[in-house]
C-alpha positions as CSV (number, residue, x, y, z in Angstrom):
1,M,57.3,61.2,-66.0
2,T,58.3,61.3,-69.7
3,R,61.5,59.7,-71.0
4,M,62.9,63.3,-71.5
5,H,62.2,64.2,-67.9
6,R,63.8,61.0,-66.6
7,L,66.9,61.7,-68.7
8,A,67.0,65.3,-67.4
9,A,66.8,64.0,-63.9
10,D,69.7,61.6,-64.5
11,G,71.9,64.5,-65.7
12,I,71.9,63.6,-69.4
13,L,69.7,66.4,-70.6
14,R,69.2,69.9,-69.1
15,R,66.8,72.6,-70.3
16,G,66.5,70.9,-73.7
17,Q,70.3,70.9,-74.3
18,R,72.2,67.7,-74.6
19,R,75.1,67.5,-72.1
20,S,78.2,65.5,-72.9
21,A,78.3,62.2,-71.1
22,V,82.0,63.0,-70.5
23,S,81.1,66.1,-68.5
24,S,78.3,64.5,-66.5
25,R,79.3,60.9,-65.5
26,I,82.1,59.7,-67.7
27,T,85.7,60.7,-66.9
28,I,88.9,60.3,-68.8
29,E,92.1,60.4,-66.8
30,P,95.5,59.7,-68.5
31,G,96.8,57.6,-65.6
32,K,93.7,55.6,-65.0
33,R,92.9,52.5,-67.1
34,G,95.2,53.7,-69.8
35,G,93.1,56.9,-70.4
36,K,90.0,54.9,-71.3
37,P,86.6,56.5,-70.4
38,C,85.6,55.5,-66.9
39,I,82.4,55.8,-64.9
40,R,82.7,58.8,-62.4
41,G,86.4,58.3,-61.8
42,L,86.0,54.6,-60.9
43,R,88.3,52.0,-62.5
44,I,85.3,50.7,-64.4
45,T,85.3,51.7,-68.1
46,V,82.5,52.3,-70.5
47,W,83.8,49.3,-72.5
48,D,83.7,47.1,-69.4
49,V,80.0,47.9,-68.9
50,L,79.2,47.4,-72.6
51,G,81.1,44.1,-72.6
52,W,79.1,42.8,-69.6
53,L,75.9,43.8,-71.2
54,G,77.0,42.2,-74.5
55,A,77.8,39.0,-72.6
56,G,74.2,38.9,-71.4
57,M,74.3,40.5,-68.0
58,T,71.4,42.8,-67.1
59,E,71.8,46.3,-65.6
60,E,70.5,44.8,-62.3
61,Q,73.1,42.1,-62.3
62,I,75.9,44.6,-63.0
63,L,74.6,46.8,-60.2
64,E,74.6,43.9,-57.8
65,E,78.2,42.8,-58.7
66,H,79.5,46.4,-58.8
67,P,77.8,48.4,-56.1
68,D,79.8,51.6,-57.0
69,I,77.9,51.8,-60.3
70,E,74.7,53.7,-60.1
71,K,71.6,53.2,-62.2
72,A,72.0,56.7,-63.7
73,D,75.4,55.7,-65.0
74,F,73.9,53.4,-67.7
75,P,72.3,56.2,-69.9
76,A,75.7,58.0,-69.7
77,V,77.5,54.8,-70.9
78,Y,75.0,54.4,-73.8
79,Q,75.3,58.1,-74.7
80,F,79.1,58.0,-74.6
81,A,79.2,54.9,-76.8
82,A,76.7,56.5,-79.3
83,E,78.9,59.6,-79.5
84,A,82.0,57.5,-80.0
85,G,80.3,55.5,-82.7
86,R,79.3,58.6,-84.6
87,K,82.8,59.9,-84.5
88,A,84.4,56.6,-85.6
89,N,85.7,56.5,-89.1
90,L,84.5,53.1,-90.2
91,P,85.2,51.7,-93.7
92,P,82.1,51.3,-95.8
93,G,80.6,47.8,-95.3
């Protein structure tokens, strides 16, 4: 299975079209976690997951510690972060 087909199976891509991570696995609810982007309505934010990864945890360790997270959530977290980064208005470095 190619990478494209794996992503399609995970709900990130469908029929060659890029689907928004927000619409597939990432939810934003005003009353939950201060309106931060969460994984599938859980109280676990995209930023929580990225922070754990940045601190050295592996996807497998995160899955063990947080059984509500699914393996297919990780590509959605990465896609959401990439989209947020592209939209960020950062000063020239």
